[in-house]
VOFI-11425 format. One record per atom (N, C-alpha, C): residue number from 0; residue in one letter; atom name; x, y, z. Coordinates in pm, whole numbers, plus 50000, padded with zeros to 5 digits. Example, Ala and Ser with C-alpha at 12.3 -4.5 7.8 and 13.67 -1.06 7.14 Angstrom:
# VOFI-11425
   domar   tiba   voza       x       y       z
       0      a      N   51319   49431   50780
       0      a     CA   51230   49550   50780
       0      a      C   51320   49670   50780
       1      s      N   51285   49775   50708
       1      s     CA   51367   49894   50714
       1      s      C   51290   50003   50787
# end
This chain:
# VOFI-11425
   domar   tiba   voza       x       y       z
       0      m      N   69591   62977   44628
       0      m     CA   69629   63087   44527
       0      m      C   69513   63138   44455
       1      s      N   69500   63265   44457
       1      s     CA   69375   63317   44401
       1      s      C   69403   63396   44269
       2      t      N   69311   63396   44190
       2      t     CA   69345   63465   44065
       2      t      C   69237   63576   44052
       3      d      N   69290   63707   44021
       3      d     CA   69199   63815   44015
       3      d      C   69123   63825   43880
       4      h      N   69007   63834   43877
       4      h     CA   68938   63835   43743
       4      h      C   68880   63978   43711
       5      k      N   68954   64044   43629
       5      k     CA   68917   64188   43599
       5      k      C   68822   64192   43491
       6      p      N   68706   64273   43502
       6      p     CA   68605   64279   43387
       6      p      C   68670   64343   43272
       7      k      N   68642   64288   43162
       7      k     CA   68682   64339   43032
       7      k      C   68609   64478   42997
       8      v      N   68677   64568   42955
       8      v     CA   68617   64698   42929
       8      v      C   68617   64719   42775
       9      t      N   68487   64721   42733
       9      t     CA   68460   64729   42587
       9      t      C   68418   64878   42556
      10      n      N   68479   64929   42446
      10      n     CA   68465   65076   42420
      10      n      C   68351   65066   42311
      11      s      N   68224   65078   42348
      11      s     CA   68115   65078   42262
      11      s      C   68062   65218   42218
      12      q      N   68107   65314   42286
      12      q     CA   68068   65449   42267
      12      q      C   68086   65493   42121
      13      p      N   68201   65479   42066
      13      p     CA   68226   65523   41932
      13      p      C   68137   65451   41828
      14      n      N   68104   65326   41857
      14      n     CA   68009   65265   41758
      14      n      C   67868   65304   41764
      15      s      N   67845   65345   41896
      15      s     CA   67697   65401   41928
      15      s      C   67680   65532   41860
      16      v      N   67776   65624   41867
      16      v     CA   67787   65746   41795
      16      v      C   67776   65732   41651
      17      s      N   67847   65646   41599
      17      s     CA   67862   65610   41455
      17      s      C   67724   65564   41402
      18      e      N   67661   65479   41474
      18      e     CA   67537   65419   41439
      18      e      C   67432   65535   41431
      19      r      N   67430   65622   41539
      19      r     CA   67336   65739   41548
      19      r      C   67346   65832   41433
      20      f      N   67474   65855   41393
      20      f     CA   67516   65945   41282
      20      f      C   67464   65877   41148
      21      h      N   67484   65747   41137
      21      h     CA   67443   65691   41017
      21      h      C   67296   65686   40996
      22      k      N   67224   65658   41113
      22      k     CA   67064   65654   41107
      22      k      C   67023   65804   41070
      23      k      N   67090   65892   41126
      23      k     CA   67044   66042   41110
      23      k      C   67061   66079   40957
      24      r      N   67195   66036   40907
      24      r     CA   67214   66060   40763
      24      r      C   67113   65998   40668
      25      q      N   67080   65871   40702
      25      q     CA   66982   65799   40621
      25      q      C   66846   65869   40622
      26      f      N   66809   65910   40748
      26      f     CA   66674   65973   40764
      26      f      C   66671   66109   40676
      27      l      N   66797   66184   40685
      27      l     CA   66790   66309   40612
      27      l      C   66788   66284   40454
      28      r      N   66855   66177   40417
      28      r     CA   66856   66140   40269
      28      r      C   66712   66097   40210
      29      r      N   66639   66031   40316
      29      r     CA   66507   65990   40276
      29      r      C   66405   66112   40274
      30      l      N   66435   66198   40376
      30      l     CA   66355   66317   40377
      30      l      C   66377   66405   40253
      31      a      N   66497   66420   40218
      31      a     CA   66531   66494   40104
      31      a      C   66472   66432   39969
      32      l      N   66484   66303   39955
      32      l     CA   66414   66230   39849
      32      l      C   66274   66246   39841
      33      g      N   66210   66239   39967
      33      g     CA   66068   66252   39979
      33      g      C   66017   66400   39931
      34      l      N   66100   66504   39978
      34      l     CA   66065   66630   39942
      34      l      C   66088   66657   39791
      35      c      N   66194   66603   39728
      35      c     CA   66215   66615   39589
      35      c      C   66110   66541   39510
      36      l      N   66056   66430   39559
      36      l     CA   65939   66364   39486
      36      l      C   65815   66443   39491
      37      v      N   65788   66505   39623
      37      v     CA   65683   66590   39637
      37      v      C   65688   66698   39542
      38      l      N   65806   66790   39546
      38      l     CA   65818   66886   39457
      38      l      C   65799   66859   39305
      39      l      N   65866   66747   39264
      39      l     CA   65861   66698   39125
      39      l      C   65712   66660   39085
      40      s      N   65631   66605   39176
      40      s     CA   65499   66575   39148
      40      s      C   65415   66701   39133
      41      w      N   65450   66808   39230
      41      w     CA   65375   66928   39221
      41      w      C   65397   67007   39084
      42      v      N   65537   67006   39041
      42      v     CA   65570   67065   38911
      42      v      C   65502   67001   38799
      43      v      N   65498   66871   38801
      43      v     CA   65429   66798   38694
      43      v      C   65282   66834   38684
      44      f      N   65229   66825   38799
      44      f     CA   65080   66856   38823
      44      f      C   65048   66996   38778
      45      n      N   65133   67091   38816
      45      n     CA   65108   67240   38788
      45      n      C   65128   67257   38645
      46      t      N   65219   67198   38587
      46      t     CA   65245   67215   38435
      46      t      C   65127   67149   38356
      47      v      N   65078   67042   38405
      47      v     CA   64970   66975   38326
      47      v      C   64842   67081   38341
      48      t      N   64829   67136   38478
      48      t     CA   64714   67219   38490
      48      t      C   64720   67348   38393
      49      i      N   64848   67409   38395
      49      i     CA   64861   67527   38301
      49      i      C   64834   67500   38154
      50      i      N   64892   67385   38110
      50      i     CA   64879   67352   37969
      50      i      C   64730   67324   37942
      51      s      N   64663   67268   38033
      51      s     CA   64515   67242   38011
      51      s      C   64433   67366   38016
      52      a      N   64474   67469   38111
      52      a     CA   64415   67592   38104
      52      a      C   64434   67678   37974
      53      s      N   64539   67646   37913
      53      s     CA   64570   67734   37789
      53      s      C   64471   67710   37680
      54      s      N   64397   67607   37676
      54      s     CA   64291   67567   37582
      54      s      C   64157   67619   37615
      55      r      N   64155   67680   37739
      55      r     CA   64015   67721   37787
      55      r      C   63995   67869   37752
      56      q      N   63869   67911   37771
      56      q     CA   63839   68044   37750
      56      q      C   63890   68138   37864
      57      v      N   63912   68254   37846
      57      v     CA   63965   68353   37942
      57      v      C   63853   68361   38050
      58      d      N   63899   68357   38175
      58      d     CA   63815   68365   38297
      58      d      C   63808   68500   38338
      59      a      N   63906   68589   38320
      59      a     CA   63907   68712   38371
      59      a      C   64004   68813   38291
      60      f      N   63966   68937   38284
      60      f     CA   64057   69037   38225
      60      f      C   64127   69116   38334
      61      f      N   64260   69118   38342
      61      f     CA   64342   69194   38458
      61      f      C   64409   69299   38383
      62      v      N   64377   69420   38430
      62      v     CA   64430   69549   38384
      62      v      C   64535   69607   38471
      63      l      N   64650   69633   38418
      63      l     CA   64746   69692   38510
      63      l      C   64732   69851   38489
      64      g      N   64728   69928   38599
      64      g     CA   64717   70067   38591
      64      g      C   64831   70135   38525
      65      g      N   64816   70266   38485
      65      g     CA   64927   70336   38419
      65      g      C   64878   70441   38305
      66      s      N   64759   70408   38257
      66      s     CA   64715   70485   38139
      66      s      C   64573   70464   38120
      67      i      N   64486   70571   38097
      67      i     CA   64340   70541   38085
      67      i      C   64318   70474   37950
      68      r      N   64411   70467   37855
      68      r     CA   64382   70401   37742
      68      r      C   64360   70246   37764
      69      r      N   64417   70200   37873
      69      r     CA   64386   70059   37915
      69      r      C   64260   70035   37948
      70      e      N   64192   70127   38030
      70      e     CA   64054   70119   38062
      70      e      C   63956   70128   37946
      71      i      N   63999   70224   37863
      71      i     CA   63927   70246   37743
      71      i      C   63930   70107   37651
      72      y      N   64034   70046   37638
      72      y     CA   64071   69923   37565
      72      y      C   63983   69811   37626
      73      v      N   63984   69791   37761
      73      v     CA   63913   69688   37818
      73      v      C   63766   69714   37814
      74      a      N   63723   69825   37826
      74      a     CA   63569   69865   37802
      74      a      C   63519   69821   37673
      75      e      N   63606   69849   37569
      75      e     CA   63571   69811   37435
      75      e      C   63561   69660   37424
      76      l      N   63665   69591   37485
      76      l     CA   63671   69445   37470
      76      l      C   63559   69382   37553
      77      a      N   63514   69459   37650
      77      a     CA   63420   69406   37741
      77      a      C   63275   69381   37667
      78      q      N   63260   69456   37572
      78      q     CA   63133   69443   37484
      78      q      C   63133   69313   37410
      79      q      N   63245   69258   37377
      79      q     CA   63244   69122   37306
      79      q      C   63239   69009   37406
      80      y      N   63274   69028   37531
      80      y     CA   63279   68921   37627
      80      y      C   63193   68977   37764
      81      p      N   63071   68966   37751
      81      p     CA   62988   69041   37859
      81      p      C   62988   68953   37984
      82      q      N   63031   68835   37985
      82      q     CA   63028   68745   38109
      82      q      C   63170   68743   38181
      83      t      N   63267   68799   38123
      83      t     CA   63392   68780   38171
      83      t      C   63428   68894   38273
      84      p      N   63449   68876   38399
      84      p     CA   63480   68986   38502
      84      p      C   63623   69052   38463
      85      i      N   63619   69167   38508
      85      i     CA   63730   69251   38494
      85      i      C   63793   69315   38623
      86      l      N   63916   69296   38644
      86      l     CA   63983   69356   38761
      86      l      C   64081   69456   38719
      87      i      N   64068   69569   38761
      87      i     CA   64155   69681   38730
      87      i      C   64238   69714   38852
      88      s      N   64371   69697   38851
      88      s     CA   64454   69714   38955
      88      s      C   64530   69855   38960
      89      r      N   64486   69932   39048
      89      r     CA   64547   70068   39066
      89      r      C   64548   70146   38939
      90      g      N   64406   70169   38875
      90      g     CA   64404   70223   38739
      90      g      C   64389   70372   38762
      91      s      N   64326   70429   38664
      91      s     CA   64285   70577   38662
      91      s      C   64208   70614   38773
      92      p      N   64186   70735   38811
      92      p     CA   64088   70782   38916
      92      p      C   63946   70712   38899
      93      d      N   63887   70672   39000
      93      d     CA   63761   70595   38991
      93      d      C   63651   70665   38907
      94      p      N   63627   70799   38922
      94      p     CA   63528   70851   38832
      94      p      C   63562   70852   38682
      95      c      N   63690   70850   38653
      95      c     CA   63729   70845   38513
      95      c      C   63695   70702   38436
      96      i      N   63732   70612   38519
      96      i     CA   63695   70463   38475
      96      i      C   63556   70444   38476
      97      l      N   63478   70501   38566
      97      l     CA   63329   70499   38560
      97      l      C   63278   70570   38427
      98      l      N   63323   70676   38398
      98      l     CA   63270   70761   38287
      98      l      C   63310   70664   38153
      99      v      N   63425   70606   38148
      99      v     CA   63459   70521   38038
      99      v      C   63358   70414   38011
     100      f      N   63333   70343   38110
     100      f     CA   63249   70233   38103
     100      f      C   63096   70278   38086
     101      q      N   63051   70383   38136
     101      q     CA   62922   70451   38116
     101      q      C   62908   70478   37967
     102      r      N   63010   70514   37900
     102      r     CA   63001   70556   37757
     102      r      C   63018   70440   37666
     103      l      N   63105   70328   37699
     103      l     CA   63144   70227   37612
     103      l      C   63076   70101   37644
     104      a      N   63055   70063   37774
     104      a     CA   62999   69939   37808
     104      a      C   62911   69965   37935
     105      p      N   62803   70037   37940
     105      p     CA   62728   70065   38053
     105      p      C   62665   69938   38119
     106      q      N   62647   69836   38042
     106      q     CA   62594   69706   38103
     106      q      C   62688   69627   38184
     107      r      N   62811   69675   38186
     107      r     CA   62923   69594   38250
     107      r      C   62962   69642   38388
     108      l      N   62899   69749   38434
     108      l     CA   62938   69813   38552
     108      l      C   62942   69711   38664
     109      q      N   62847   69621   38683
     109      q     CA   62845   69535   38795
     109      q      C   62958   69422   38789
     110      n      N   63025   69416   38675
     110      n     CA   63119   69301   38653
     110      n      C   63266   69359   38652
     111      v      N   63282   69485   38702
     111      v     CA   63413   69552   38695
     111      v      C   63458   69574   38840
     112      w      N   63571   69540   38886
     112      w     CA   63616   69557   39016
     112      w      C   63746   69639   39015
     113      l      N   63750   69725   39108
     113      l     CA   63877   69814   39120
     113      l      C   63954   69775   39248
     114      e      N   64083   69745   39227
     114      e     CA   64182   69717   39340
     114      e      C   64269   69837   39357
     115      k      N   64257   69910   39470
     115      k     CA   64318   70031   39494
     115      k      C   64441   70030   39593
     116      c      N   64488   69916   39626
     116      c     CA   64605   69902   39720
     116      c      C   64739   69906   39651
     117      a      N   64759   69860   39543
     117      a     CA   64884   69847   39474
     117      a      C   64957   69990   39456
     118      d      N   65094   69997   39464
     118      d     CA   65152   70113   39442
     118      d      C   65267   70090   39353
     119      s      N   65270   69973   39289
     119      s     CA   65380   69932   39197
     119      s      C   65332   69815   39110
     120      t      N   65408   69772   39015
     120      t     CA   65367   69663   38931
     120      t      C   65375   69530   39010
     121      f      N   65470   69513   39101
     121      f     CA   65479   69397   39189
     121      f      C   65356   69411   39277
     122      g      N   65319   69523   39320
     122      g     CA   65204   69527   39406
     122      g      C   65067   69487   39336
     123      n      N   65067   69517   39205
     123      n     CA   64956   69467   39122
     123      n      C   64926   69333   39135
     124      f      N   65025   69262   39121
     124      f     CA   65021   69104   39140
     124      f      C   64992   69081   39277
     125      y      N   65076   69128   39369
     125      y     CA   65075   69092   39505
     125      y      C   64936   69093   39577
     126      y      N   64849   69206   39539
     126      y     CA   64714   69211   39593
     126      y      C   64602   69140   39502
     127      s      N   64632   69141   39381
     127      s     CA   64536   69082   39292
     127      s      C   64525   68947   39269
     128      i      N   64641   68863   39278
     128      i     CA   64637   68728   39271
     128      i      C   64539   68658   39369
     129      p      N   64541   68694   39500
     129      p     CA   64435   68639   39593
     129      p      C   64273   68652   39538
     130      i      N   64261   68770   39485
     130      i     CA   64130   68803   39433
     130      i      C   64084   68707   39308
     131      l      N   64188   68701   39224
     131      l     CA   64165   68602   39109
     131      l      C   64143   68461   39151
     132      r      N   64226   68422   39246
     132      r     CA   64217   68281   39295
     132      r      C   64071   68257   39363
     133      r      N   64020   68366   39433
     133      r     CA   63887   68347   39493
     133      r      C   63791   68333   39385
     134      w      N   63822   68406   39260
     134      w     CA   63717   68388   39154
     134      w      C   63728   68253   39078
     135      g      N   63831   68179   39116
     135      g     CA   63853   68053   39049
     135      g      C   63904   68064   38912
     136      v      N   63987   68167   38891
     136      v     CA   64061   68197   38736
     136      v      C   64151   68089   38731
     137      h      N   64150   68032   38594
     137      h     CA   64250   67948   38543
     137      h      C   64308   67999   38427
     138      k      N   64264   68096   38360
     138      k     CA   64321   68162   38244
     138      k      C   64286   68308   38251
     139      v      N   64394   68397   38248
     139      v     CA   64379   68538   38264
     139      v      C   64425   68612   38143
     140      k      N   64368   68704   38089
     140      k     CA   64419   68804   37995
     140      k      C   64495   68923   38058
     141      l      N   64607   68940   38038
     141      l     CA   64675   69055   38107
     141      l      C   64684   69172   38012
     142      i      N   64633   69284   38052
     142      i     CA   64613   69410   37958
     142      i      C   64708   69516   38016
     143      s      N   64800   69566   37928
     143      s     CA   64880   69674   37961
     143      s      C   64940   69736   37827
     144      s      N   65040   69829   37849
     144      s     CA   65098   69905   37720
     144      s      C   65224   69832   37693
     145      q      N   65270   69861   37565
     145      q     CA   65399   69812   37516
     145      q      C   65512   69842   37616
     146      t      N   65517   69963   37664
     146      t     CA   65622   70002   37756
     146      t      C   65626   69931   37878
     147      h      N   65520   69852   37916
     147      h     CA   65511   69769   38051
     147      h      C   65567   69627   38021
     148      f      N   65599   69599   37897
     148      f     CA   65649   69471   37861
     148      f      C   65791   69476   37827
     149      p      N   65871   69364   37847
     149      p     CA   65828   69233   37878
     149      p      C   65815   69216   38036
     150      r      N   65862   69311   38122
     150      r     CA   65859   69300   38260
     150      r      C   65733   69248   38328
     151      a      N   65620   69306   38285
     151      a     CA   65491   69262   38331
     151      a      C   65458   69128   38287
     152      k      N   65502   69076   38173
     152      k     CA   65467   68945   38125
     152      k      C   65536   68847   38196
     153      w      N   65674   68874   38210
     153      w     CA   65757   68780   38297
     153      w      C   65714   68764   38434
     154      m      N   65667   68870   38500
     154      m     CA   65615   68856   38636
     154      m      C   65501   68792   38639
     155      a      N   65406   68809   38554
     155      a     CA   65271   68736   38528
     155      a      C   65299   68579   38510
     156      q      N   65391   68549   38423
     156      q     CA   65409   68414   38401
     156      q      C   65470   68343   38522
     157      i      N   65550   68409   38603
     157      i     CA   65610   68346   38736
     157      i      C   65490   68332   38826
     158      l      N   65430   68444   38863
     158      l     CA   65339   68453   38977
     158      l      C   65198   68392   38949
     159      f      N   65149   68397   38827
     159      f     CA   65028   68336   38790
     159      f      C   65064   68184   38769
     160      g      N   65177   68152   38709
     160      g     CA   65221   68015   38674
     160      g      C   65221   67926   38799
     161      v      N   65276   67985   38914
     161      v     CA   65282   67902   39025
     161      v      C   65154   67857   39084
     162      h      N   65041   67932   39039
     162      h     CA   64917   67900   39087
     162      h      C   64835   67829   38979
     163      g      N   64904   67782   38870
     163      g     CA   64833   67704   38771
     163      g      C   64748   67800   38681
     164      i      N   64784   67922   38664
     164      i     CA   64705   68012   38578
     164      i      C   64772   68040   38459
     165      w      N   64713   68010   38346
     165      w     CA   64774   68044   38225
     165      w      C   64752   68193   38183
     166      v      N   64866   68266   38123
     166      v     CA   64851   68409   38103
     166      v      C   64851   68436   37940
     167      e      N   64758   68502   37910
     167      e     CA   64753   68567   37775
     167      e      C   64790   68718   37797
     168      t      N   64860   68776   37693
     168      t     CA   64880   68922   37705
     168      t      C   64820   68998   37594
     169      d      N   64775   69123   37617
     169      d     CA   64710   69209   37522
     169      d      C   64775   69346   37524
     170      i      N   64835   69399   37424
     170      i     CA   64915   69515   37432
     170      i      C   64820   69631   37377
     171      v      N   64811   69731   37465
     171      v     CA   64724   69849   37431
     171      v      C   64807   69958   37351
     172      p      N   64750   69991   37232
     172      p     CA   64809   70103   37162
     172      p      C   64796   70227   37237
     173      e      N   64899   70316   37256
     173      e     CA   64891   70433   37338
     173      e      C   64890   70562   37265
     174      q      N   64827   70660   37331
     174      q     CA   64835   70795   37277
     174      q      C   64921   70866   37377
     175      g      N   65021   70936   37350
     175      g     CA   65118   71008   37449
     175      g      C   65209   70891   37519
     176      v      N   65246   70931   37636
     176      v     CA   65348   70855   37706
     176      v      C   65270   70806   37832
     177      p      N   65253   70655   37845
     177      p     CA   65199   70604   37964
     177      p      C   65283   70614   38087
     178      g      N   65219   70598   38198
     178      g     CA   65292   70618   38323
     178      g      C   65381   70504   38365
     179      n      N   65459   70443   38274
     179      n     CA   65569   70330   38305
     179      n      C   65690   70359   38241
     180      q      N   65796   70375   38312
     180      q     CA   65924   70403   38273
     180      q      C   66004   70273   38300
     181      e      N   66049   70199   38195
     181      e     CA   66114   70067   38208
     181      e      C   66259   70087   38206
     182      s      N   66329   69996   38271
     182      s     CA   66477   69993   38278
     182      s      C   66511   69854   38324
     183      w      N   66627   69797   38278
     183      w     CA   66672   69658   38305
     183      w      C   66689   69644   38464
     184      s      N   66732   69743   38530
     184      s     CA   66757   69724   38671
     184      s      C   66605   69710   38738
     185      k      N   66510   69790   38698
     185      k     CA   66374   69762   38745
     185      k      C   66314   69625   38714
     186      t      N   66340   69590   38575
     186      t     CA   66295   69462   38548
     186      t      C   66368   69343   38628
     187      g      N   66501   69350   38641
     187      g     CA   66570   69251   38719
     187      g      C   66517   69248   38875
     188      l      N   66492   69362   38925
     188      l     CA   66441   69365   39073
     188      l      C   66304   69308   39080
     189      d      N   66209   69340   38985
     189      d     CA   66097   69290   39000
     189      d      C   66068   69147   38965
     190      v      N   66150   69085   38867
     190      v     CA   66159   68942   38836
     190      v      C   66215   68871   38953
     191      t      N   66323   68931   39021
     191      t     CA   66373   68857   39124
     191      t      C   66278   68855   39252
     192      r      N   66209   68965   39279
     192      r     CA   66107   68959   39375
     192      r      C   65996   68865   39349
     193      s      N   65958   68847   39222
     193      s     CA   65865   68757   39186
     193      s      C   65892   68623   39210
     194      l      N   66021   68579   39176
     194      l     CA   66070   68445   39198
     194      l      C   66071   68408   39351
     195      l      N   66111   68506   39432
     195      l     CA   66120   68486   39577
     195      l      C   65979   68475   39635
     196      w      N   65874   68553   39590
     196      w     CA   65749   68551   39626
     196      w      C   65660   68432   39586
     197      a      N   65705   68390   39469
     197      a     CA   65614   68277   39395
     197      a      C   65574   68164   39481
     198      g      N   65675   68115   39573
     198      g     CA   65650   68004   39658
     198      g      C   65566   68040   39776
     199      l      N   65600   68162   39831
     199      l     CA   65527   68215   39958
     199      l      C   65375   68252   39916
     200      s      N   65358   68292   39803
     200      s     CA   65223   68338   39761
     200      s      C   65120   68239   39768
     201      r      N   65160   68107   39772
     201      r     CA   65068   67986   39782
     201      r      C   65023   67974   39920
     202      i      N   65090   68028   40021
     202      i     CA   65071   68013   40154
     202      i      C   64996   68148   40204
     203      i      N   65082   68254   40174
     203      i     CA   65035   68387   40227
     203      i      C   64954   68455   40134
     204      q      N   64826   68492   40173
     204      q     CA   64746   68552   40093
     204      q      C   64712   68704   40141
     205      p      N   64774   68794   40094
     205      p     CA   64761   68945   40132
     205      p      C   64617   68988   40097
     206      k      N   64555   69070   40173
     206      k     CA   64425   69115   40149
     206      k      C   64424   69255   40133
     207      c      N   64359   69300   40020
     207      c     CA   64348   69445   39998
     207      c      C   64203   69491   40064
     208      f      N   64206   69581   40139
     208      f     CA   64084   69627   40196
     208      f      C   64010   69743   40116
     209      y      N   64077   69775   40000
     209      y     CA   64013   69868   39926
     209      y      C   63983   69823   39797
     210      v      N   63892   69729   39778
     210      v     CA   63849   69675   39653
     210      v      C   63687   69698   39645
     211      m      N   63653   69755   39539
     211      m     CA   63508   69789   39520
     211      m      C   63459   69770   39368
     212      k      N   63323   69749   39365
     212      k     CA   63267   69732   39233
     212      k      C   63269   69877   39164
     213      l      N   63287   69873   39033
     213      l     CA   63282   70010   38963
     213      l      C   63134   70065   38975
     214      a      N   63045   69978   38994
     214      a     CA   62892   70036   38995
     214      a      C   62871   70105   39128
     215      d      N   62969   70092   39228
     215      d     CA   62941   70157   39353
     215      d      C   63013   70292   39353
     216      v      N   63083   70328   39260
     216      v     CA   63153   70465   39259
     216      v      C   63041   70572   39237
     217      s      N   63049   70670   39324
     217      s     CA   62936   70780   39313
     217      s      C   63006   70899   39232
     218      i      N   62955   70918   39115
     218      i     CA   62998   71023   39031
     218      i      C   62966   71161   39087
     219      d      N   62859   71168   39157
     219      d     CA   62810   71301   39225
     219      d      C   62907   71338   39322
     220      f      N   62959   71232   39405
     220      f     CA   63043   71261   39511
     220      f      C   63186   71327   39457
     221      w      N   63236   71257   39349
     221      w     CA   63357   71306   39292
     221      w      C   63339   71441   39219
     222      r      N   63206   71472   39159
     222      r     CA   63190   71596   39101
     222      r      C   63190   71699   39205
     223      s      N   63146   71671   39328
     223      s     CA   63142   71777   39423
     223      s      C   63284   71802   39470
     224      r      N   63377   71708   39463
     224      r     CA   63517   71728   39508
     224      r      C   63607   71779   39398
     225      g      N   63560   71766   39268
     225      g     CA   63636   71796   39151
     225      g      C   63735   71691   39122
     226      f      N   63749   71658   38990
     226      f     CA   63845   71555   38944
     226      f      C   63892   71592   38817
     227      q      N   63999   71537   38766
     227      q     CA   64044   71543   38627
     227      q      C   64093   71419   38568
     228      c      N   64055   71401   38438
     228      c     CA   64083   71263   38379
     228      c      C   64185   71300   38264
     229      e      N   64264   71197   38243
     229      e     CA   64350   71202   38117
     229      e      C   64274   71227   37987
     230      r      N   64313   71328   37916
     230      r     CA   64250   71365   37796
     230      r      C   64271   71256   37688
     231      q      N   64160   71219   37619
     231      q     CA   64161   71126   37504
     231      q      C   64069   71179   37396
     232      q      N   64121   71169   37268
     232      q     CA   64043   71233   37164
     232      q      C   63910   71138   37145
     233      d      N   63908   71006   37156
     233      d     CA   63788   70936   37126
     233      d      C   63686   70911   37235
     234      v      N   63729   70957   37355
     234      v     CA   63628   70948   37469
     234      v      C   63628   71073   37545
     235      n      N   63522   71143   37551
     235      n     CA   63521   71269   37622
     235      n      C   63477   71249   37771
     236      l      N   63584   71276   37865
     236      l     CA   63569   71234   37997
     236      l      C   63549   71373   38080
     237      r      N   63412   71409   38115
     237      r     CA   63395   71533   38187
     237      r      C   63311   71512   38301
# end
């Protein structure tokens, strides 16, 4: 008499799938925890860096274009701080800025830079932050008009802050109406764009190919072409 011995069939597949799923979930949890710790460490380090920078001297003056009063203001300010570099983002016409500094701070021409790529307030920061980072700036003085705030200040605090740069603001008294028309919709759009760009700006460094020293502006060239400057009572620009 023979007895048939049938092999036992064990269903290990569900357990195998369950184990792989469990290991994958553990890995994702550890990865998320690790990323959170890295992010938290960066936030703490960046916060300490910004607070530390707040007690330092200003490394650069950053002027937002829109009114020649801003260039006049920073030229007067430059006389008190001869070593501090100046970056003017999409300001008045080049010859007008040159005439302002020739009259008010002629010794500063070599330390003033013009960035001509920006076509908006967001563009001012987009193109200028890489320049200021190359300069090693840790504390910047933001110069603009009252009508440009608080939008410009909020954008600066977001975009400079993510790079560990402390921001001071200086409001320029205006004559007439500067070229900035503020609205809550514009403010909301620019602040949102700044929040989205903040992280990417640490990786992507846009380059403006139209950056020049003020000293390199040829007044003879511009006079041959003709130009007009915004009229101001205290500075004769001809």
